KEMAR-215629 format. One record per residue (C-alpha): chain; residue number from 1; x, y, z; residue in one letter. Coordinates in nm, 2 decimals, padded with zeros to 4 digits. Layout:
N
+---+-----+--------+--------+--------+---+
! c !   k !      x !      y !      z ! r !
+---+-----+--------+--------+--------+---+
! A ! NUM !      X !      Y !      Z ! A !
...
+---+-----+--------+--------+--------+---+
END
This chain:
266
+---+-----+--------+--------+--------+---+
! c !   k !      x !      y !      z ! r !
+---+-----+--------+--------+--------+---+
! A !   1 ! -00.17 !  02.57 ! -00.71 ! M !
! A !   2 ! -00.13 !  02.39 ! -00.38 ! H !
! A !   3 ! -00.41 !  02.22 ! -00.19 ! F !
! A !   4 ! -00.38 !  02.14 !  00.18 ! K !
! A !   5 ! -00.59 !  01.94 !  00.42 ! A !
! A !   6 ! -00.75 !  02.13 !  00.73 ! I !
! A !   7 ! -00.73 !  01.90 !  01.02 ! Q !
! A !   8 ! -00.94 !  01.96 !  01.33 ! L !
! A !   9 ! -00.77 !  01.88 !  01.65 ! E !
! A !  10 ! -01.06 !  01.65 !  01.77 ! T !
! A !  11 ! -01.03 !  01.43 !  01.45 ! K !
! A !  12 ! -00.78 !  01.17 !  01.44 ! P !
! A !  13 ! -00.56 !  01.17 !  01.14 ! I !
! A !  14 ! -00.64 !  00.87 !  00.90 ! I !
! A !  15 ! -00.35 !  00.73 !  00.66 ! T !
! A !  16 ! -00.41 !  00.57 !  00.34 ! D !
! A !  17 ! -00.09 !  00.35 !  00.31 ! T !
! A !  18 ! -00.16 !  00.25 ! -00.05 ! H !
! A !  19 ! -00.36 !  00.45 ! -00.31 ! T !
! A !  20 ! -00.32 !  00.51 ! -00.69 ! H !
! A !  21 ! -00.43 !  00.87 ! -00.67 ! L !
! A !  22 ! -00.26 !  00.94 ! -01.01 ! Y !
! A !  23 ! -00.48 !  00.69 ! -01.19 ! S !
! A !  24 ! -00.66 !  00.78 ! -01.51 ! E !
! A !  25 ! -00.98 !  00.67 ! -01.32 ! E !
! A !  26 ! -00.96 !  01.01 ! -01.12 ! F !
! A !  27 ! -00.87 !  01.22 ! -01.42 ! S !
! A !  28 ! -01.21 !  01.40 ! -01.43 ! Q !
! A !  29 ! -01.26 !  01.47 ! -01.06 ! D !
! A !  30 ! -00.93 !  01.42 ! -00.88 ! R !
! A !  31 ! -00.93 !  01.74 ! -00.67 ! D !
! A !  32 ! -01.29 !  01.68 ! -00.57 ! E !
! A !  33 ! -01.20 !  01.34 ! -00.45 ! M !
! A !  34 ! -00.91 !  01.47 ! -00.26 ! M !
! A !  35 ! -01.13 !  01.71 ! -00.08 ! Q !
! A !  36 ! -01.38 !  01.44 !  00.00 ! R !
! A !  37 ! -01.07 !  01.24 !  00.15 ! A !
! A !  38 ! -00.97 !  01.54 !  00.35 ! F !
! A !  39 ! -01.34 !  01.60 !  00.47 ! A !
! A !  40 ! -01.33 !  01.23 !  00.60 ! A !
! A !  41 ! -01.01 !  01.30 !  00.79 ! G !
! A !  42 ! -00.78 !  01.11 !  00.54 ! V !
! A !  43 ! -00.48 !  01.34 !  00.50 ! S !
! A !  44 ! -00.18 !  01.12 !  00.45 ! R !
! A !  45 ! -00.16 !  00.92 !  00.13 ! F !
! A !  46 !  00.13 !  00.69 !  00.04 ! F !
! A !  47 !  00.15 !  00.64 ! -00.34 ! I !
! A !  48 !  00.29 !  00.30 ! -00.50 ! P !
! A !  49 !  00.46 !  00.30 ! -00.83 ! A !
! A !  50 !  00.36 !  00.08 ! -01.12 ! I !
! A !  51 !  00.64 !  00.16 ! -01.38 ! D !
! A !  52 !  00.82 !  00.45 ! -01.54 ! S !
! A !  53 !  00.52 !  00.54 ! -01.76 ! A !
! A !  54 !  00.34 !  00.67 ! -01.45 ! Y !
! A !  55 !  00.61 !  00.87 ! -01.29 ! T !
! A !  56 !  00.54 !  01.20 ! -01.44 ! E !
! A !  57 !  00.17 !  01.17 ! -01.31 ! A !
! A !  58 !  00.31 !  01.08 ! -00.97 ! M !
! A !  59 !  00.55 !  01.38 ! -00.95 ! Y !
! A !  60 !  00.25 !  01.60 ! -01.06 ! D !
! A !  61 !  00.05 !  01.48 ! -00.79 ! L !
! A !  62 !  00.30 !  01.53 ! -00.52 ! E !
! A !  63 !  00.37 !  01.88 ! -00.64 ! S !
! A !  64 !  00.00 !  01.96 ! -00.62 ! K !
! A !  65 ! -00.03 !  01.81 ! -00.27 ! Y !
! A !  66 !  00.31 !  01.83 ! -00.12 ! P !
! A !  67 !  00.23 !  01.81 !  00.24 ! E !
! A !  68 ! -00.02 !  01.51 !  00.19 ! N !
! A !  69 !  00.14 !  01.29 ! -00.07 ! V !
! A !  70 !  00.43 !  01.07 ! -00.02 ! F !
! A !  71 !  00.57 !  00.87 ! -00.32 ! L !
! A !  72 !  00.73 !  00.51 ! -00.35 ! M !
! A !  73 !  00.92 !  00.38 ! -00.64 ! T !
! A !  74 !  00.93 !  00.04 ! -00.79 ! G !
! A !  75 !  00.81 ! -00.18 ! -01.06 ! V !
! A !  76 !  00.47 ! -00.37 ! -01.01 ! H !
! A !  77 !  00.49 ! -00.74 ! -01.08 ! P !
! A !  78 !  00.23 ! -00.75 ! -01.37 ! T !
! A !  79 !  00.44 ! -00.47 ! -01.54 ! H !
! A !  80 !  00.76 ! -00.71 ! -01.53 ! I !
! A !  81 !  00.81 ! -00.79 ! -01.91 ! K !
! A !  82 !  01.10 ! -00.84 ! -02.14 ! E !
! A !  83 !  01.23 ! -00.48 ! -02.06 ! N !
! A !  84 !  01.23 ! -00.55 ! -01.69 ! Y !
! A !  85 !  01.60 ! -00.46 ! -01.65 ! L !
! A !  86 !  01.55 ! -00.13 ! -01.81 ! D !
! A !  87 !  01.26 ! -00.06 ! -01.57 ! E !
! A !  88 !  01.48 ! -00.17 ! -01.27 ! L !
! A !  89 !  01.75 !  00.06 ! -01.38 ! Q !
! A !  90 !  01.51 !  00.35 ! -01.41 ! F !
! A !  91 !  01.41 !  00.28 ! -01.03 ! V !
! A !  92 !  01.78 !  00.28 ! -00.94 ! E !
! A !  93 !  01.84 !  00.62 ! -01.13 ! N !
! A !  94 !  01.54 !  00.78 ! -00.95 ! E !
! A !  95 !  01.65 !  00.66 ! -00.61 ! L !
! A !  96 !  01.98 !  00.85 ! -00.67 ! K !
! A !  97 !  01.79 !  01.16 ! -00.76 ! K !
! A !  98 !  01.54 !  01.23 ! -00.49 ! R !
! A !  99 !  01.36 !  01.10 ! -00.18 ! K !
! A ! 100 !  01.11 !  00.80 ! -00.17 ! F !
! A ! 101 !  00.94 !  00.66 !  00.14 ! Y !
! A ! 102 !  00.93 !  00.29 !  00.02 ! A !
! A ! 103 !  01.01 !  00.05 ! -00.27 ! I !
! A ! 104 !  00.67 ! -00.06 ! -00.40 ! G !
! A ! 105 !  00.46 ! -00.20 ! -00.51 ! E !
! A ! 106 !  00.68 ! -00.49 ! -00.57 ! I !
! A ! 107 !  00.63 ! -00.88 ! -00.55 ! G !
! A ! 108 !  00.49 ! -01.15 ! -00.75 ! I !
! A ! 109 !  00.15 ! -01.19 ! -00.93 ! D !
! A ! 110 !  00.06 ! -01.53 ! -01.10 ! L !
! A ! 111 ! -00.32 ! -01.44 ! -01.13 ! Y !
! A ! 112 ! -00.28 ! -01.26 ! -01.47 ! W !
! A ! 113 !  00.01 ! -01.42 ! -01.64 ! D !
! A ! 114 !  00.26 ! -01.69 ! -01.52 ! K !
! A ! 115 !  00.50 ! -01.63 ! -01.83 ! T !
! A ! 116 !  00.74 ! -01.42 ! -01.65 ! H !
! A ! 117 !  00.75 ! -01.58 ! -01.31 ! L !
! A ! 118 !  01.13 ! -01.60 ! -01.32 ! K !
! A ! 119 !  01.17 ! -01.24 ! -01.41 ! E !
! A ! 120 !  00.92 ! -01.15 ! -01.14 ! Q !
! A ! 121 !  01.13 ! -01.33 ! -00.88 ! Q !
! A ! 122 !  01.44 ! -01.17 ! -00.98 ! L !
! A ! 123 !  01.30 ! -00.82 ! -01.00 ! A !
! A ! 124 !  01.15 ! -00.87 ! -00.66 ! F !
! A ! 125 !  01.48 ! -00.99 ! -00.51 ! K !
! A ! 126 !  01.66 ! -00.70 ! -00.67 ! K !
! A ! 127 !  01.41 ! -00.45 ! -00.54 ! Q !
! A ! 128 !  01.42 ! -00.59 ! -00.18 ! I !
! A ! 129 !  01.81 ! -00.54 ! -00.21 ! Q !
! A ! 130 !  01.76 ! -00.18 ! -00.31 ! L !
! A ! 131 !  01.52 ! -00.11 ! -00.03 ! A !
! A ! 132 !  01.81 ! -00.24 !  00.21 ! K !
! A ! 133 !  02.06 ! -00.02 !  00.04 ! E !
! A ! 134 !  01.85 !  00.29 !  00.09 ! Y !
! A ! 135 !  01.71 !  00.18 !  00.42 ! Q !
! A ! 136 !  01.34 !  00.20 !  00.29 ! L !
! A ! 137 !  01.04 ! -00.05 !  00.36 ! P !
! A ! 138 !  00.90 ! -00.25 !  00.08 ! I !
! A ! 139 !  00.55 ! -00.27 ! -00.01 ! V !
! A ! 140 !  00.45 ! -00.62 ! -00.14 ! I !
! A ! 141 !  00.20 ! -00.71 ! -00.40 ! H !
! A ! 142 !  00.11 ! -01.08 ! -00.37 ! C !
! A ! 143 ! -00.17 ! -01.24 ! -00.58 ! R !
! A ! 144 ! -00.20 ! -01.63 ! -00.60 ! E !
! A ! 145 !  00.18 ! -01.64 ! -00.52 ! A !
! A ! 146 !  00.21 ! -01.66 ! -00.13 ! F !
! A ! 147 !  00.46 ! -01.95 ! -00.16 ! D !
! A ! 148 !  00.66 ! -01.77 ! -00.42 ! E !
! A ! 149 !  00.66 ! -01.45 ! -00.22 ! V !
! A ! 150 !  00.76 ! -01.62 !  00.10 ! F !
! A ! 151 !  01.04 ! -01.80 ! -00.07 ! A !
! A ! 152 !  01.20 ! -01.48 ! -00.17 ! V !
! A ! 153 !  01.15 ! -01.32 !  00.17 ! L !
! A ! 154 !  01.29 ! -01.63 !  00.33 ! E !
! A ! 155 !  01.62 ! -01.58 !  00.11 ! E !
! A ! 156 !  01.62 ! -01.20 !  00.19 ! E !
! A ! 157 !  01.50 ! -01.18 !  00.55 ! K !
! A ! 158 !  01.72 ! -00.98 !  00.79 ! S !
! A ! 159 !  01.68 ! -00.71 !  01.04 ! E !
! A ! 160 !  01.68 ! -00.43 !  00.79 ! D !
! A ! 161 !  01.40 ! -00.60 !  00.58 ! L !
! A ! 162 !  01.06 ! -00.45 !  00.69 ! F !
! A ! 163 !  00.75 ! -00.32 !  00.53 ! G !
! A ! 164 !  00.38 ! -00.38 !  00.43 ! I !
! A ! 165 !  00.21 ! -00.67 !  00.29 ! F !
! A ! 166 ! -00.03 ! -00.48 !  00.07 ! H !
! A ! 167 ! -00.39 ! -00.58 !  00.05 ! C !
! A ! 168 ! -00.34 ! -00.89 !  00.26 ! F !
! A ! 169 ! -00.59 ! -01.16 !  00.18 ! S !
! A ! 170 ! -00.45 ! -01.48 !  00.30 ! G !
! A ! 171 ! -00.50 ! -01.72 !  00.58 ! T !
! A ! 172 ! -00.43 ! -01.68 !  00.96 ! Y !
! A ! 173 ! -00.12 ! -01.88 !  00.91 ! D !
! A ! 174 !  00.00 ! -01.68 !  00.63 ! Q !
! A ! 175 ! -00.07 ! -01.36 !  00.83 ! A !
! A ! 176 !  00.18 ! -01.49 !  01.09 ! L !
! A ! 177 !  00.42 ! -01.57 !  00.83 ! Q !
! A ! 178 !  00.42 ! -01.22 !  00.68 ! A !
! A ! 179 !  00.45 ! -01.09 !  01.02 ! L !
! A ! 180 !  00.77 ! -01.30 !  01.09 ! S !
! A ! 181 !  00.94 ! -01.11 !  00.81 ! Y !
! A ! 182 !  00.88 ! -00.77 !  00.98 ! N !
! A ! 183 !  00.58 ! -00.70 !  00.77 ! M !
! A ! 184 !  00.25 ! -00.52 !  00.87 ! K !
! A ! 185 ! -00.07 ! -00.61 !  00.71 ! L !
! A ! 186 ! -00.23 ! -00.37 !  00.47 ! G !
! A ! 187 ! -00.61 ! -00.39 !  00.53 ! I !
! A ! 188 ! -00.87 ! -00.25 !  00.30 ! G !
! A ! 189 ! -01.20 ! -00.32 !  00.14 ! G !
! A ! 190 ! -01.15 ! -00.69 !  00.14 ! V !
! A ! 191 ! -01.22 ! -00.69 !  00.51 ! V !
! A ! 192 ! -01.57 ! -00.58 !  00.44 ! T !
! A ! 193 ! -01.65 ! -00.84 !  00.19 ! F !
! A ! 194 ! -01.87 ! -01.14 !  00.30 ! K !
! A ! 195 ! -01.62 ! -01.38 !  00.13 ! N !
! A ! 196 ! -01.31 ! -01.18 !  00.22 ! G !
! A ! 197 ! -01.26 ! -01.42 !  00.52 ! K !
! A ! 198 ! -00.98 ! -01.22 !  00.68 ! I !
! A ! 199 ! -01.24 ! -01.06 !  00.92 ! D !
! A ! 200 ! -01.27 ! -01.41 !  01.07 ! Q !
! A ! 201 ! -00.93 ! -01.42 !  01.22 ! F !
! A ! 202 ! -00.80 ! -01.05 !  01.22 ! L !
! A ! 203 ! -00.90 ! -00.99 !  01.58 ! N !
! A ! 204 ! -00.61 ! -01.25 !  01.65 ! K !
! A ! 205 ! -00.36 ! -01.02 !  01.51 ! I !
! A ! 206 ! -00.27 ! -00.73 !  01.73 ! D !
! A ! 207 ! -00.35 ! -00.40 !  01.60 ! L !
! A ! 208 ! -00.01 ! -00.28 !  01.61 ! E !
! A ! 209 !  00.05 ! -00.50 !  01.31 ! H !
! A ! 210 ! -00.22 ! -00.33 !  01.09 ! I !
! A ! 211 ! -00.22 ! -00.04 !  00.85 ! V !
! A ! 212 ! -00.50 !  00.10 !  00.66 ! L !
! A ! 213 ! -00.51 !  00.12 !  00.27 ! E !
! A ! 214 ! -00.77 !  00.17 !  00.00 ! T !
! A ! 215 ! -00.58 !  00.05 ! -00.33 ! D !
! A ! 216 ! -00.78 !  00.31 ! -00.49 ! A !
! A ! 217 ! -00.94 !  00.30 ! -00.74 ! P !
! A ! 218 ! -00.98 ! -00.08 ! -00.68 ! Y !
! A ! 219 ! -01.13 ! -00.30 ! -00.41 ! L !
! A ! 220 ! -01.38 ! -00.05 ! -00.28 ! A !
! A ! 221 ! -01.54 ! -00.16 !  00.05 ! P !
! A ! 222 ! -01.91 ! -00.24 !  00.12 ! V !
! A ! 223 ! -02.14 ! -00.06 !  00.03 ! P !
! A ! 224 ! -01.95 !  00.07 ! -00.25 ! Y !
! A ! 225 ! -01.81 ! -00.27 ! -00.38 ! R !
! A ! 226 ! -01.79 ! -00.29 ! -00.76 ! G !
! A ! 227 ! -01.76 !  00.08 ! -00.79 ! K !
! A ! 228 ! -01.46 !  00.31 ! -00.82 ! R !
! A ! 229 ! -01.28 !  00.31 ! -00.49 ! N !
! A ! 230 ! -01.14 !  00.65 ! -00.33 ! E !
! A ! 231 ! -00.96 !  00.73 ! -00.01 ! S !
! A ! 232 ! -01.25 !  00.89 !  00.16 ! S !
! A ! 233 ! -01.40 !  00.52 !  00.18 ! Y !
! A ! 234 ! -01.13 !  00.43 !  00.43 ! L !
! A ! 235 ! -01.40 !  00.53 !  00.71 ! V !
! A ! 236 ! -01.60 !  00.21 !  00.59 ! N !
! A ! 237 ! -01.28 !  00.00 !  00.66 ! V !
! A ! 238 ! -01.24 !  00.17 !  00.98 ! I !
! A ! 239 ! -01.60 !  00.11 !  01.10 ! D !
! A ! 240 ! -01.55 ! -00.27 !  01.01 ! K !
! A ! 241 ! -01.23 ! -00.28 !  01.21 ! L !
! A ! 242 ! -01.39 ! -00.11 !  01.50 ! S !
! A ! 243 ! -01.65 ! -00.40 !  01.51 ! Q !
! A ! 244 ! -01.38 ! -00.67 !  01.48 ! I !
! A ! 245 ! -01.15 ! -00.52 !  01.75 ! Y !
! A ! 246 ! -01.43 ! -00.39 !  01.98 ! G !
! A ! 247 ! -01.27 ! -00.05 !  02.00 ! I !
! A ! 248 ! -01.37 !  00.29 !  01.87 ! S !
! A ! 249 ! -01.31 !  00.41 !  01.52 ! E !
! A ! 250 ! -01.10 !  00.70 !  01.65 ! S !
! A ! 251 ! -00.86 !  00.46 !  01.82 ! E !
! A ! 252 ! -00.85 !  00.25 !  01.52 ! I !
! A ! 253 ! -00.74 !  00.56 !  01.31 ! A !
! A ! 254 ! -00.50 !  00.67 !  01.58 ! K !
! A ! 255 ! -00.32 !  00.33 !  01.61 ! I !
! A ! 256 ! -00.30 !  00.25 !  01.23 ! T !
! A ! 257 ! -00.16 !  00.60 !  01.15 ! T !
! A ! 258 !  00.11 !  00.54 !  01.44 ! E !
! A ! 259 !  00.18 !  00.21 !  01.26 ! N !
! A ! 260 !  00.23 !  00.39 !  00.93 ! S !
! A ! 261 !  00.48 !  00.63 !  01.08 ! K !
! A ! 262 !  00.68 !  00.35 !  01.23 ! A !
! A ! 263 !  00.70 !  00.21 !  00.86 ! I !
! A ! 264 !  00.74 !  00.52 !  00.66 ! F !
! A ! 265 !  00.94 !  00.74 !  00.91 ! G !
! A ! 266 !  00.71 !  01.02 !  00.89 ! I !
+---+-----+--------+--------+--------+---+
END
């Protein structure tokens, strides 16, 4: 059975560029959660990969919502272990079989574990090269690893490297550096946090460089902070961005969706 969002012409399309809708967190109420998102105007969902174990769940989600769900492929940095070469080979094999809209989420994470830093760096670089080969954007995960991520991007920078710096939570200078590598900034619940800090400088970044995301089920915005996140909560992020940029919520939705089209090609 397929589900389709009903879009009212007067309501701008909202795009969630990063949401783990296949997560076990939604196993009890996934369809209801999707309907809440549709009702809020969120009808485009870009789905990052973690590793091969989640592939079947991602394909099932796409099959159920074929007009709304767009898949990425890749290996999440926290899932880079001893078998990372096998996981990278799996990504290569899937790329040969079918269409994806990005390579992600990929990058470096030194928050949870520093054991496999070298492997994370190698995997990040390899997946960037795959993105170039298939002319796809990358979606970067970076946690306590800005220097390490930027070092790889510096090595790989080129006109055909582009994408999204997912869940951007760095400084203004780091934002400018990310933009210099043809990245847009993925902005989600963190912008609503009192200690998030990015709200203090975001209005210095032109809105053409911003895309919306939830990272659901993680990082729910205020007033849901600490609870399970879901794509309908993007309206709370839009409300905050409307305050920061001094323009209407409708305009925020319109511009950020156009930005997502520029990245993902649809």
